[in-house]
N, C-alpha and C positions, 0 to 999 in steps of 0.2 A: 516403119517406125510410127508408133502411136503418138499423136500430138499430146495426149494426156499423160504420157510417160514423163517422169521428171528428168530423164536423160535426153529428151527431145532437143532441148536447147543446145546441148553439147554436140548432138548430131548435126544440127543446122549450122552451128559455128564451124565445125570441122569440114563440112561439105563446102561451105563458102570460102574457107581458107584454101581448100584444094582447088576450087574453081578459079579464084583470083591468082593463085600461084601459077596455074597452068596458063592463064591469060597473059601472065608476065614471062612465060616460057622458062620457068624455073623448076628445077627438080626439088624434091624434098630436101636433099642434101644441101643444095645451094641456098634454099630459104633458111634452113637451120643455121648455116654458116653466117649468112647476112644478119640473122637475128641473135646470133651467139647462143643458140639453144641446141640441144642434142637432136640428132636425127631421129632417135626413138621418140622424143617428145613430139616432134612435128608429125611423125608417122602415127602416133597414138591419137593426136588431135584429128587427123584425117580419117582414122579408122571408123568403119561402121560397126565394129564388134567391140572395141574398147572405148569407153567414154572417159576421156581424160579431162579432169577439171582444169580450169585455167583462170588466172586472175584478170581483172579488168586492165591492170597495168600491162600484163603480157599481151592481151588482145590489142591494146593501144599500140604497143611496140610493133607487133606483127603488121597491123594496119599501116603504120608509118613506113615500114620496110617495103610493103606492097604498094605504097603510094595511093592508098584508098582511105575513105572515111571509115571509122570503126563501125558505123551503122551498116555498112555493106556486109559485115560479118553476121548480122542478125536478121538479114532478109530471109523470109520463108523460102523453102526449097520448092521449086516447080515440080509437080508430080508428073 
C-alpha cells in the first residue's frame, strides 16, 4: 500500500483494529457483537482490498470496546 494513496489511512486503521482484536483473542464476529456493528462492517474495516470509511465516533467506540487509546488505531504499520 502506497503511503501517498488517500486510502492508506483506512488500511492503517483496519490493520490496527485487526491487530488489537487478535491481541484480545476476539473473532471478528465477537468484536462486531460487542460493538453492536455488523460482521461485514468489521470485516470490511480489516480488509486489505475494501477500504471502508469510518467515523471518528465509531473509531472511538471500537477503541473503547478493545480497551485501548484511539491513538493506537492510527499507528503506522511496521513493514
